[in-house]
C-alpha positions as a LaTeX table, in Angstrom:
\begin{tabular}{lrrr}
\hline
Residue & $x$ (\AA) & $y$ (\AA) & $z$ (\AA) \\
\hline
Met1 & $-184.09$ & $-58.51$ & $-66.21$ \\
Ser2 & $-180.90$ & $-56.59$ & $-66.52$ \\
Trp3 & $-179.48$ & $-57.80$ & $-63.33$ \\
Thr4 & $-179.80$ & $-61.53$ & $-64.62$ \\
Tyr5 & $-177.58$ & $-60.49$ & $-67.71$ \\
Ala6 & $-175.06$ & $-58.67$ & $-65.28$ \\
Thr7 & $-174.75$ & $-61.60$ & $-63.08$ \\
Leu8 & $-174.33$ & $-64.06$ & $-65.83$ \\
Leu9 & $-171.75$ & $-62.05$ & $-67.37$ \\
Ala10 & $-169.91$ & $-61.88$ & $-64.09$ \\
Leu11 & $-170.00$ & $-65.53$ & $-63.73$ \\
Leu12 & $-168.92$ & $-66.25$ & $-67.21$ \\
Thr13 & $-166.00$ & $-64.02$ & $-66.65$ \\
Val14 & $-164.91$ & $-65.69$ & $-63.41$ \\
Leu15 & $-165.23$ & $-69.00$ & $-64.87$ \\
Leu16 & $-163.20$ & $-67.81$ & $-68.04$ \\
Ala17 & $-160.59$ & $-66.53$ & $-65.75$ \\
Leu18 & $-160.40$ & $-69.70$ & $-63.72$ \\
Ser19 & $-160.05$ & $-71.81$ & $-66.58$ \\
Trp20 & $-157.01$ & $-69.78$ & $-68.13$ \\
Phe21 & $-155.06$ & $-69.79$ & $-64.85$ \\
Pro22 & $-152.86$ & $-73.18$ & $-64.40$ \\
Gln23 & $-152.89$ & $-72.67$ & $-60.58$ \\
Ala24 & $-156.62$ & $-72.91$ & $-60.35$ \\
Asn25 & $-156.37$ & $-76.67$ & $-61.18$ \\
Ser26 & $-154.22$ & $-77.27$ & $-57.77$ \\
Ala27 & $-155.18$ & $-74.35$ & $-55.45$ \\
Ala28 & $-154.99$ & $-76.65$ & $-52.39$ \\
Val29 & $-151.63$ & $-78.40$ & $-52.93$ \\
Pro30 & $-149.09$ & $-76.87$ & $-55.43$ \\
Ser31 & $-148.04$ & $-79.40$ & $-58.04$ \\
Ser32 & $-144.37$ & $-78.24$ & $-58.09$ \\
Thr33 & $-143.40$ & $-79.82$ & $-54.73$ \\
Gly34 & $-142.19$ & $-83.35$ & $-54.87$ \\
Ser35 & $-143.36$ & $-83.98$ & $-51.38$ \\
Ala36 & $-146.73$ & $-85.55$ & $-52.53$ \\
Lys37 & $-144.75$ & $-88.11$ & $-54.51$ \\
Asp38 & $-142.86$ & $-89.75$ & $-51.76$ \\
Pro39 & $-143.91$ & $-88.58$ & $-48.12$ \\
Gln40 & $-141.41$ & $-89.00$ & $-45.33$ \\
Gly41 & $-142.13$ & $-89.65$ & $-41.50$ \\
Pro42 & $-145.64$ & $-90.10$ & $-40.23$ \\
Leu43 & $-146.97$ & $-89.18$ & $-43.53$ \\
Lys44 & $-145.70$ & $-92.27$ & $-44.88$ \\
Arg45 & $-148.19$ & $-94.26$ & $-42.93$ \\
Val46 & $-151.18$ & $-92.00$ & $-43.87$ \\
Phe47 & $-150.75$ & $-92.07$ & $-47.77$ \\
Met48 & $-150.33$ & $-95.15$ & $-49.87$ \\
Lys49 & $-149.10$ & $-95.87$ & $-53.21$ \\
Gln50 & $-151.49$ & $-95.55$ & $-56.23$ \\
Ala51 & $-151.47$ & $-99.40$ & $-56.99$ \\
Asp52 & $-152.20$ & $-100.26$ & $-53.40$ \\
Ala53 & $-154.95$ & $-97.45$ & $-53.15$ \\
Ser54 & $-156.78$ & $-98.81$ & $-56.21$ \\
Asn55 & $-156.64$ & $-102.50$ & $-54.81$ \\
Phe56 & $-157.54$ & $-101.45$ & $-51.40$ \\
Phe57 & $-161.15$ & $-101.66$ & $-51.72$ \\
Arg58 & $-161.20$ & $-105.08$ & $-53.88$ \\
Arg59 & $-158.98$ & $-106.82$ & $-51.37$ \\
Arg60 & $-161.24$ & $-105.93$ & $-48.70$ \\
Thr61 & $-164.92$ & $-107.34$ & $-49.46$ \\
Arg62 & $-167.55$ & $-107.61$ & $-46.64$ \\
Arg63 & $-166.50$ & $-111.08$ & $-45.76$ \\
Gly64 & $-162.76$ & $-110.70$ & $-46.10$ \\
Val65 & $-160.84$ & $-111.66$ & $-42.83$ \\
Lys66 & $-159.42$ & $-108.59$ & $-41.04$ \\
Ser67 & $-155.92$ & $-108.36$ & $-39.64$ \\
Gln68 & $-155.41$ & $-108.49$ & $-36.02$ \\
Asp69 & $-154.35$ & $-104.89$ & $-35.86$ \\
Glu70 & $-157.94$ & $-103.92$ & $-37.32$ \\
Leu71 & $-159.71$ & $-106.12$ & $-34.86$ \\
Asp72 & $-157.63$ & $-104.61$ & $-31.90$ \\
Ala73 & $-158.64$ & $-101.00$ & $-33.22$ \\
Glu74 & $-162.20$ & $-101.69$ & $-33.60$ \\
Gln75 & $-162.23$ & $-103.32$ & $-30.14$ \\
Arg76 & $-160.47$ & $-100.43$ & $-28.52$ \\
Gln77 & $-163.11$ & $-97.92$ & $-30.17$ \\
Ile78 & $-165.98$ & $-100.26$ & $-28.95$ \\
Leu79 & $-164.50$ & $-100.09$ & $-25.67$ \\
Ala80 & $-164.00$ & $-96.54$ & $-25.39$ \\
Ala81 & $-167.56$ & $-95.91$ & $-26.75$ \\
Asp82 & $-168.80$ & $-98.06$ & $-24.00$ \\
Glu83 & $-166.77$ & $-96.25$ & $-21.38$ \\
Arg84 & $-168.14$ & $-92.76$ & $-22.53$ \\
Lys85 & $-171.50$ & $-94.27$ & $-22.30$ \\
Arg86 & $-171.08$ & $-95.69$ & $-18.93$ \\
Glu87 & $-169.61$ & $-92.26$ & $-17.87$ \\
Phe88 & $-172.57$ & $-90.28$ & $-19.24$ \\
His89 & $-175.20$ & $-92.71$ & $-17.67$ \\
Glu90 & $-173.36$ & $-92.40$ & $-14.32$ \\
Glu91 & $-173.29$ & $-88.69$ & $-14.41$ \\
Lys92 & $-176.89$ & $-88.54$ & $-15.26$ \\
Arg93 & $-177.83$ & $-90.93$ & $-12.39$ \\
Asn94 & $-175.76$ & $-88.90$ & $-10.03$ \\
Glu95 & $-177.50$ & $-85.70$ & $-11.24$ \\
Phe96 & $-180.83$ & $-87.11$ & $-10.69$ \\
Glu97 & $-179.96$ & $-88.69$ & $-7.28$ \\
Ser98 & $-178.80$ & $-85.11$ & $-6.10$ \\
Tyr99 & $-182.11$ & $-83.64$ & $-7.61$ \\
Ser100 & $-184.24$ & $-86.20$ & $-5.81$ \\
Glu101 & $-182.40$ & $-85.72$ & $-2.60$ \\
Glu102 & $-182.81$ & $-81.81$ & $-2.71$ \\
Asp103 & $-186.50$ & $-82.26$ & $-3.74$ \\
Asn104 & $-187.03$ & $-84.76$ & $-0.79$ \\
Asp105 & $-185.47$ & $-82.38$ & 1.60 \\
Glu106 & $-187.50$ & $-79.54$ & 0.35 \\
Gln107 & $-190.63$ & $-81.63$ & 0.61 \\
Asn108 & $-189.65$ & $-82.66$ & 4.33 \\
Glu109 & $-189.04$ & $-79.06$ & 5.46 \\
Arg110 & $-192.41$ & $-77.83$ & 3.84 \\
Thr111 & $-194.02$ & $-80.72$ & 5.65 \\
Arg112 & $-192.43$ & $-79.91$ & 9.14 \\
Glu113 & $-193.31$ & $-76.20$ & 8.61 \\
Ser114 & $-196.95$ & $-76.94$ & 7.94 \\
Thr115 & $-197.10$ & $-79.42$ & 10.84 \\
Glu116 & $-195.69$ & $-76.83$ & 13.22 \\
Gln117 & $-198.21$ & $-74.01$ & 11.96 \\
Trp118 & $-200.81$ & $-76.58$ & 12.31 \\
Arg119 & $-199.91$ & $-77.31$ & 16.09 \\
Glu120 & $-199.54$ & $-73.60$ & 16.74 \\
Phe121 & $-202.86$ & $-72.80$ & 15.49 \\
His122 & $-204.68$ & $-75.71$ & 17.08 \\
Tyr123 & $-202.77$ & $-75.55$ & 20.69 \\
Asp124 & $-205.41$ & $-74.71$ & 23.23 \\
Gly125 & $-202.76$ & $-74.17$ & 26.20 \\
Met126 & $-204.24$ & $-76.95$ & 28.30 \\
His127 & $-202.25$ & $-79.87$ & 27.07 \\
Pro128 & $-198.58$ & $-80.25$ & 25.84 \\
Ala129 & $-198.35$ & $-79.54$ & 22.09 \\
Tyr130 & $-197.59$ & $-83.00$ & 21.25 \\
Glu131 & $-199.75$ & $-85.11$ & 18.77 \\
Tyr132 & $-199.42$ & $-88.24$ & 21.11 \\
Asn133 & $-200.81$ & $-86.48$ & 24.15 \\
Arg134 & $-204.13$ & $-85.30$ & 22.65 \\
His135 & $-207.46$ & $-86.69$ & 23.80 \\
Ser136 & $-209.30$ & $-88.38$ & 21.54 \\
Thr137 & $-213.26$ & $-87.83$ & 21.52 \\
\hline
\end{tabular}
């Protein structure tokens, strides 16, 4: 029972320490930098203003008209996915073809060897060892 009290006391201590330090609120990005307010360069395209961000989902409903850029981007993603799928299936088909060709070659080799063994075993020395020269009874 005493370990539960010790664990609870340790968790409360950590929680109290984290709540007192002001840096604990913004551990990932320090709040003292001004770069989060107005980004420059490529970050300007990633982040948007708060007013635009709050209206983003309200402007775009399910039936809302998409811009041509969005349609083009979606089409590029679909084409890229189709290309990846086509390459995957082509690779699988090539693997199966090579496997079946090897399997067929092995089967032909085993058949040829067993046929040669059968001919050697049944050869009587009187006639040529060809199947089509055998006398029918």
